[in-house]
C-alpha positions in Angstrom: 44.1 1.3 10.9 40.9 -0.4 9.7 39.8 -0.8 13.3 40.5 2.8 14.2 38.7 4.0 11.1 35.7 1.9 12.0 35.5 3.4 15.5 35.8 6.9 14.1 33.1 6.2 11.6 30.6 5.7 14.4 31.7 8.6 16.7 31.2 12.3 16.5 34.6 14.0 16.9 33.3 17.2 18.5 30.9 15.8 21.1 32.6 12.4 21.6 29.1 10.8 21.4 28.0 8.2 18.9 27.0 9.7 15.6 23.8 9.4 13.5 25.2 6.3 11.6 25.7 4.4 14.9 22.3 5.7 16.2 20.4 4.5 13.2 22.2 1.1 13.2 21.3 0.7 16.9 17.7 1.7 16.3 17.4 -1.0 13.6 18.2 -3.6 16.3 15.3 -2.4 18.5 12.5 -2.9 16.0 10.8 -5.5 18.2 11.6 -4.0 21.6 10.0 -1.5 23.8 12.1 1.6 24.5 11.9 5.3 25.0 13.3 8.0 22.7 14.2 11.6 23.5 14.9 13.9 20.7 16.8 17.1 21.7 17.4 20.3 19.8 19.6 23.2 20.9 17.4 26.3 20.6 18.6 29.1 18.3 21.9 27.4 17.6 22.4 29.4 14.4 22.1 32.6 16.4 24.7 31.3 18.8 27.1 30.8 15.9 26.2 34.1 14.2 26.4 36.2 17.4 29.4 34.6 19.2 31.2 32.8 16.4 31.6 29.2 15.4 34.3 28.6 18.0 31.7 29.3 20.7 29.2 27.2 18.9 31.7 24.3 18.9 32.3 24.8 22.6 28.6 24.7 23.3 28.3 21.5 21.3 31.3 20.0 23.1 29.9 21.0 26.5 26.5 19.6 25.7 28.1 16.4 24.5 29.8 16.2 27.9 26.4 16.7 29.7 24.8 13.9 27.6 27.8 11.6 28.2 26.7 11.4 31.8 23.5 9.7 30.7 25.3 6.9 28.9 24.7 3.6 30.6 23.9 0.0 29.9 20.3 1.1 29.4 20.7 4.4 27.7 22.6 5.8 24.7 22.9 9.5 23.8 24.0 10.4 20.3 24.5 13.4 18.0 22.2 12.8 15.1 22.6 16.2 13.3 24.1 19.6 13.6 22.4 20.7 16.8 20.2 17.6 17.1 20.7 14.9 19.6 18.9 11.8 20.8 18.8 9.4 23.7 17.6 5.8 23.5 16.5 4.4 26.8 15.7 0.7 27.3 13.9 -1.2 30.0 12.7 1.7 32.1 9.4 3.3 33.3 7.8 6.4 31.9 8.6 8.2 35.1 12.3 7.3 34.9 12.4 8.5 31.3 10.7 11.8 32.3 13.3 12.2 35.1 16.2 11.6 32.6 14.6 14.3 30.3 14.3 16.7 33.2 17.9 16.0 34.4 19.2 16.6 30.8 17.2 19.8 30.5 18.3 21.2 33.9 22.0 20.3 33.3 22.0 21.9 29.9 20.6 25.1 31.3 23.8 25.5 33.3 26.0 25.6 30.1 27.2 29.2 29.7 27.2 30.7 26.2 28.7 33.9 27.6 28.5 35.8 30.9 24.8 36.7 30.3 23.4 33.8 28.3 22.9 30.1 29.1 22.0 27.2 26.8 18.4 26.5 26.0 17.1 23.2 24.6 13.8 21.7 23.5 13.1 18.0 24.1 10.5 15.7 22.6 9.9 12.3 24.1 7.9 9.2 23.7 7.8 5.5 24.4 7.5 2.9 21.6 4.1 1.4 21.5 3.7 -2.4 21.0 2.5 -2.3 17.4 4.5 0.8 16.4 7.6 0.6 14.2 10.8 2.4 15.0 10.2 4.8 12.0 6.7 5.6 13.4 8.1 6.4 16.8 10.8 8.6 15.3 8.2 10.5 13.4 5.9 10.9 16.4 8.6 12.1 18.7 10.0 14.4 16.0 6.5 16.0 15.6 6.3 16.7 19.4 9.8 18.1 19.5 8.9 20.6 16.8 5.7 21.4 18.6 7.8 22.3 21.6 10.0 24.5 19.5 7.0 26.1 17.8 5.3 26.8 21.1 8.1 28.8 22.6 11.2 26.5 22.9 13.0 25.7 26.2 10.6 23.0 27.2 10.0 19.3 27.3 6.9 17.8 25.6 5.7 14.2 25.5 4.0 12.2 22.8 1.5 9.8 24.3 
């Protein structure tokens, strides 16, 4: 029972992805490493819940979790870090490969149907940890660029250099 409870404490039940607790624990282990970070926010998620109901909102989260699970590998880890907020850590890869992953996530998410006439929209902020940068500084820098993407119209990918 203890082992099962431990596994559940690090997993998000709805999306089947690692949760914020696991993500933060994993981030702490990367303080002295170079890696990329993508922060992802589902656009207008409250409106999805308010317009179509929480059951549709839950289905959107589940479907998006399924999309992100395809990007789980030895070098990358997607996680649900908040209500409609997600992250992907990507180790040992080039900037071009990180940008390709972001584009692939973006394109795959745009195929998720909310209803017959509406498809999912997401915003992504991305960045690569600089040599002298702390994990906390990287998180802040990528978070700022994510909200710049949202503020400037949503449904886009923006990079923090």
